[in-house]
MARTI-437428 format. One record per residue: residue in three letters; x, y, z of N, C-alpha, C, O in turn. Coordinates in pm, whole numbers, plus 50000, padded with zeros to 5 digits. Atoms other than C-alpha are relative to their C-alpha. Example, Ala and Ser with C-alpha at 12.3 -4.5 7.8 and 13.67 -1.06 7.14 Angstrom:
residues 2
ALA500894988150000512304955050780500905012050000501945011850066/SER499184988149994513674989450714499235010950073499745022050090/
This chain:
residues 146
MET499065009150043219114553455762500484991450115499564985250169/PRO499665009849912221164533056018499615001550143500154995250234/THR500594996649850219184546956327499144988150041498544980749962/PRO500655011949956217694522256554498654999049936498125009849911/THR501405000950044214304509656416499164999950122499104990350199/LYS500704997849855212124522656696498594994949968497874995250067/ARG501175005550020209014507856545499944985750047498904980950092/TYR499885014049940210344471956639500255000350134501404998950174/THR499755001549874209664472756997498764991750067497614992250022/PRO501005008949948207764448657218498725006550024498655018350059/HIS501404995549986203934451257234499625012149904498815021049927/SER500334988150110203914473456929499444992749868499464998949762/PHE500505007150133202414447556670501014999349919500694998049801/ALA499044999950097205674447556517501074988750053501334988550174/PRO498965010149949208374417356540501125004350046501715014149999/VAL498824995949945211114417956752501174988050012502314988850058/ASN499145013250015212484381756695499604993149864498604995749799/TYR500255008050122212764357856408498954989250045499304979550112/THR501045008549939209394340756474498854996949861498975002849754/TRP501015002550097206464327956257498704995450096498734991550213/GLY501345003049930202814321956344498754999449916498825006449815/TYR501174999950081199384315556195499105011350056498625010350168/ASP500814987649977197434350856189500505006850135499625010850211/ASN499424997049879199794362356482500915014949950501975014649887/ARG499294988450026200784400156448501225002050061501975010850018/THR498874996349930203524396756700501374991949930502524993649971/CYS498945007850071205654373656469500605007249886499935015749826/ALA499244995450121208114382756203499184996549865498945005149781/ILE500545005050098206314359755956498774995650024498714987050112/ARG501335003349967202574355755954499374994749886499354999749773/LEU500725005650111200604331855774498515002350038497974999750145/THR501534998349955197014341755739498914998149868499294997349752/GLY501045004550112193754334855528499754985650013500454978950090/ARG500165012950000192284301455462500004993149847499694999149744/ARG499995007750113192704273255207500775007549879501985009749886/GLU499334994750133193404289654847500285013350026500975019249944/HIS499834983749978193364326455014501004999550101501205010550153/THR498794998449926196374316455240501055009249932501295009149811/ARG499024991750055199034342155215500895001250106500584997150218/LEU499005000149940202224349455353500395013850024500615021149928/GLU499664984349978203054383455529501375001150068501564995650176/VAL498594997449935206734393755602499925011350056499825021449987/ARG500164985749915206524419955864501345004850050501455008150169/LEU498564998349947210354427155881500385013149920500935022049985/ALA499424988650061211074453655611499315013850045498085014950051/GLY500384987049973210754489655710499675009849875500065005849765/ALA500414991550102209484517355488501085007349930500825014749835/ASP498824994750063212984528155399500884989449948501984992249899/ALA499505011150074213914494455281500095000149853499165005349792/ASN499725001650173215134488654905499004990049978499204979450036/PRO500885006950028212024472854771500394986749916499874975649921/TYR499505010050096213964454154515500754990350074500484978450059/LEU499435009549917216284438854756499254993550104499564982250141/THR500965006849916213644431554991499324988049940499344976749987/LEU500695012450060211624411454752500984990449935500674978949903/ALA499025012650055214714394154615500404992250141500614980250131/ALA499655006649889215564385054982498974990950029499334980150077/ILE501365006349955211974371555038499894988749901499554977449936/LEU499965013050096212184350454725500954991550011500784979549989/ALA498805009649965215474337554807499704991950112499984979950114/ALA500265009449873214294326755149498924990449971498984979750031/ILE501015009550057211214309754980500594988249926500324976549951/PHE499375009950061213344292654742500934990850081501054978750059/HIS499265006249878215554283055025499304989450060499734977950070/GLY500605008949928213044268155201499304988149926499204977049978/ILE500415010450090211464248854915501054990449968500774978649985/THR499075009450019214674233254817500824993250096501314982050081/LYS499255007749857216374226155155499304996250086499904989450169/HIS500825005349912213464218855353500655000650157500774990850231/PRO499424999849857215044232855682499084996550097497914996650061/ASP500775001149874213584225356014499505012450054500235021750087/LEU500714986949940211154250756135499934999250142499744988250194/PRO500615001349874210624260256481498684998350014498104999349906/HIS501415000950002207114255356595499435013949995500055023550042/PRO500434987550011204864282956518499585006550149499304999050242/ILE500234992049892204204311156787498514998450018497935001749915/ALA501504998849987200444306956907499825008350115499265003050212/GLY500464989849885200154336857146501055011849985501615013849877/ASP499264986849970202134367957246501654994849977502354989150061/ALA498515003250012205624363157084500805007150082501955003350107/TYR498934990649917206954391357301500204992550145501214994650211/ASP499815004249892206224370057603500524986450009500574981450121/THR499605013350001207564335857501501415000650036502205009249997/THR498695000849946210544326157667501124993749915502274998049921/SER499145007750087212164301757417500015005549870499944997849774/LEU499964994850144212294325657123501414999949921502455001449984/PRO498655000450064215054323556852500645015350009500085023550082/ARG499154988449986217524353356814499345010849955498615010249856/ALA500764987050029216324388956815500485004749860501535001349804/LEU499924991650113215924410456513501305010650007501405018350103/PRO498794988649994219204432356444499065015050028497945016949980/ARG500604984549977218284470756567500305008149899499505016549859/THR499214989850081220564487456335500484991849887500604979549889/LEU499465005650107221924484055984501474993150043501944983049992/GLU498565005049972225414479556156499854984250069500694975350057/ASP500295013649945223884449256345499714988849898500044977049910/ALA500445009450104222494434056039500844996249892500604986849816/LEU499015002050114225444436655811500594987050005500484979449909/PRO499325014350004227384405955926498984989349971499414979449912/GLY500805011550021224394383855904499684999649841499414989349779/PHE500094999050152224074396655542501144993249926500974983349855/PHE498805002550086227514393055402500664985550035501284978849952/GLU499485011149958228484364055601499014987850013499464976950047/GLY500835008749989225114345255592499854990149880500014994649767/PRO500225008750109224474314355380498965004549894499245004249774/LEU501064995550091221274327055225500455010249908500205008349789/ALA499644990450065222714357355103500984995049881500824998549764/THR499005004950094225674339154933499414990249908499854989149794/HIS500785008550100223294313354786499225009549902499275006749782/ALA500844993450086221064339054637500505011249924499935014749821/PHE499374988650091223204367354515501444998149967502194991550039/SER498505000850058226484369954322500815006150081500345015350147/PRO498884992949916229634380254500500035014349976500305022650063/SER500004985050030229354412254317498825008750067499005020150109/VAL501224993449953225904421654435500285001350169500095011550235/ILE499735000149853226904411054798500975011450036500705019250126/HIS499074990549982229954432754781499405013549983499575021750073/HIS500614987050025228094462154638499085004450121499265015650170/TYR500854996649895225444462254909500645000650139500225008350225/THR499274998549887227884455455182500855014050013500845021050114/HIS499394987950019230104484655050499105011350022499565021150080/THR500724988849987227044507255040499465000750153499165011350207/ALA500555000749857225894496755390501235007850098501015016650181/ARG499014995449915229334503855542500325014849969500755022150060/THR500074983850036229414539355356498845005950095499085015250173/GLU501134992149931226014547855511500394998150153500295008450220/ILE499665001049863227124534355861501025010650048500805017950144/ASN499234991349971230184554055855499665015649984500295023550055/ALA500654986050011228354587855749499285000250099499185011350152/HIS501014998749875225974579656028500985004350127500655013350205/HIS499274999949892228744577756274500855014450002501625016450096/THR499454989449995230014611956181499245012250011499735023550018/GLN501334991350010226544629556183499895004750152499964995950238/VAL500514993349881225784653056492498465002549960498185009949866/THR501424998449993221944651256528499585013150072500295019450151/ASP500644989849922219594677856638499764994950159499755002850253/LEU500135006149860219044653356949501354999550078501514999750200/ASP498585000549925222684651657009500475014150058501055015350165/ARG499774988149959223024688657017499005005850105499355014750182/ALA501114997149878219924693257246500484993550118500394999850223/ARG499655007449877221234668157488501265004850029501465004650150/GLY498854994049975224634683557473499805014150066500615018850145/PHE500094985649930223244718157572499284996950135499425004150233/LEU500535003849851221274700857853500964995350096500764997650215/HIS499035006049929224104684457987501535006250019502515001150074/ALA498524990749985226954712557955499975004950142500885011950186/
């Protein structure tokens, strides 16, 4: 649950910033293939993500791009980890990601207020439960430092 996403670290072929590029595995969004075989690979959702919410968010983002035509940054053509002018970093925890969801214009445009309230409440419940848990690692570190 809201533990840091350890997979998303530099030089792991997992994205760490909101970036896009052509056939670039270091970017969050990867365009790959040629002509009619071109496809979009969204490399952000982890294995524990809600697949229905993930798909709804991807479709909402695509719809937003088609209807609003936002200015995109230039594609990253190299190692996105070593680029100095990258957009903001991906949130590392559910707690870090939550404000961007319930305050963001994309979510409020894509989902009804009741859906936003439901997922925000569920996330806060998970975060609160996480803060009260003492893990095996916490215990082991406590014994080592006692």
